[in-house]
N, C-alpha and C positions, 0 to 999 in steps of 0.2 A: 504493500498499500505506497500510497505518495505520502510525502508529509510538507510538501511544497503546496505553496495556494495554486489553485486552477487559475484557469482564465478569467474566470468570475472575481478572483479574489480571496475567494473563501478557503479555509482550511479544511484539510480532508486528514485524518488521521491524527488530530491536536489530540486526545487522551491517551493516543499511543506513545506519544513524544512527553505528557505527561508524568506517565508511567516510568519511560526510562530516566527522565531527569531525577525522579525522586530515587529510584534506583541506585543511580550512580552519586547520590548525595547521602544515601544508606537511610532515605527518609521513608517510613510506613505509610503509605497512603491509600484510600481506599475510593475507587470512582464508581459513583451510583447510578443510575437512570433514574430521573424526573421527570414528569409533566412540565409543562409551562405553568405558569401561575399568573395571578392580574397583581399580584401587590406581594410585598415581602413579609405582612403578616400571614398572608397565606402561605407562603413558601415555605415560612418558620412553622408553622401548624403542621404543613405536609412532611420535614423533616423530622418535626418533633424535636425542636432546639427554641431556645427565645431568639428574636430577632440580630440582636447581637453577636450570635456566633454564626452569623453568615458575615462571610468578610468579600465587602468590593476590591478589586484588582487592578488600581485606575494607572495605564500607562500617563505619564505626565512628559509635556515636552521642556527643556531647557530651552535659552535664550540662545546656546550655541550650538542646538539642533541636537543633541543626544538627549537623552530618557532616562527616566527612572519609575519605578515603580512604587505606589501608594497604596497601602493596606489598611484600609478601614471600615470598622462595623458598620454593616448595613444601615443601622439605625441611626447613624450619625452622618455628618456630610464633611468632606473637607476643608481644614482651614488654610486657606491660601496665605494668610499673612505668617502662620504657624510654621508651615512646611517650610515657604521660602525662606525664615529665619534658620532653620534648622541644616537645609540646605547649603546656605549660606550666598544665597541669591536675590538678585531684585523683579526675576521675572520667571513665570512659571505658566504653563499653560497646557491644557485638554489639547492633543488633536483632533483633525477633523479624524474622520472613520477609517480612511484608505491610508493615513499614515500612520494611524494606530495598526493598522495590518501589518505593513510595512515593517514598523518598527517592533513588532513583538511574533505574527504569523498565526495571529489570533484577530477574529473580530471580537467586536465591544458584546459584552455579555458573556463571552467566553475566556476573557482573558486571567491569565495565570503567570507567577513569574515563572512555574513549574513547567519547563520546554520550550521557553521565548525564546525565538530566533537569534536572538541576542540578551545575553548575560548580564540586563540593568542591573543597577544598585536597587534595593529595597530598603523601602522607608516603611514602617508597623507603627500605627497608631499603639499607643502605649493600653489602650483597653483591650488589644486583641488578648494580650496576655495578662495583662492586669484584672481582669472581671474573671477569668476562668480559674480554674484549678489547674495545679501542675498536672500534665496528662489528658488534659480536657482535649476533646475534638471541634473543629471549626469546620465549617462548608465555604468553599470557595469555589470558583471557575474550573473547570477540568480539560477547554481546551475547546469544547464541541457542544451548541447545543442540546440539552434536553441532559444534560448531565451534570453529577454536582463529585467535587473532591474533597474528601472529609480527610485532614490530616489533626495532627499533634500541633497546638500553637505554639507550644517551645520547641519542637522539630521543626518546623519550618522557621523561625527566628533562628535558629543554632545553624541548621541550614543553608540559609541564604545570607549568612555574616549580616542581618539585618540591621538597621539602624532602629532602635524602638523609641519614639518619644511623641509625645503629646501632639498630635499633627490634625486632630479632626473637632469638631463644635457640635452642640445639641443639630439636630436637622431643623430644618426652618417650622415643620409641624409641632415640632416639641419646645418651640419657643412662646 
């Protein structure tokens, strides 16, 4: 199976890349099929977890054209000011969909640092590890639509040598 984007730009074999990268990093991961949902709350209920245990993997573009991953609990939103301060830059942005695919090999909604076509640095919000007991699993993108990857939060941080910092704010609906 090819792991390169086809002519439409969408990834094939993304979950296989995720599995291979996790194995290379000696991280146990479980990829499970899941149906589409209409909301974060519905997804959390379906997975049997709190919304905060679903982690968004955002690819973020720096002004110099390089990228990074920002891992944010799904019940929160990225804090651009906090992330800029941690990264030490004045400008960051979310790239458009085509640029996100080119940077990671994954389309939006499936992005994960596991198996990315380039190993960009990973910045994780402190709540990913602070709000979970050691060994607690979190769910994140699995490289393909219709799948979630389960991983222990502490293993994810260790395996990517992630920088852990407060880089999120309460979601707009929670203010």
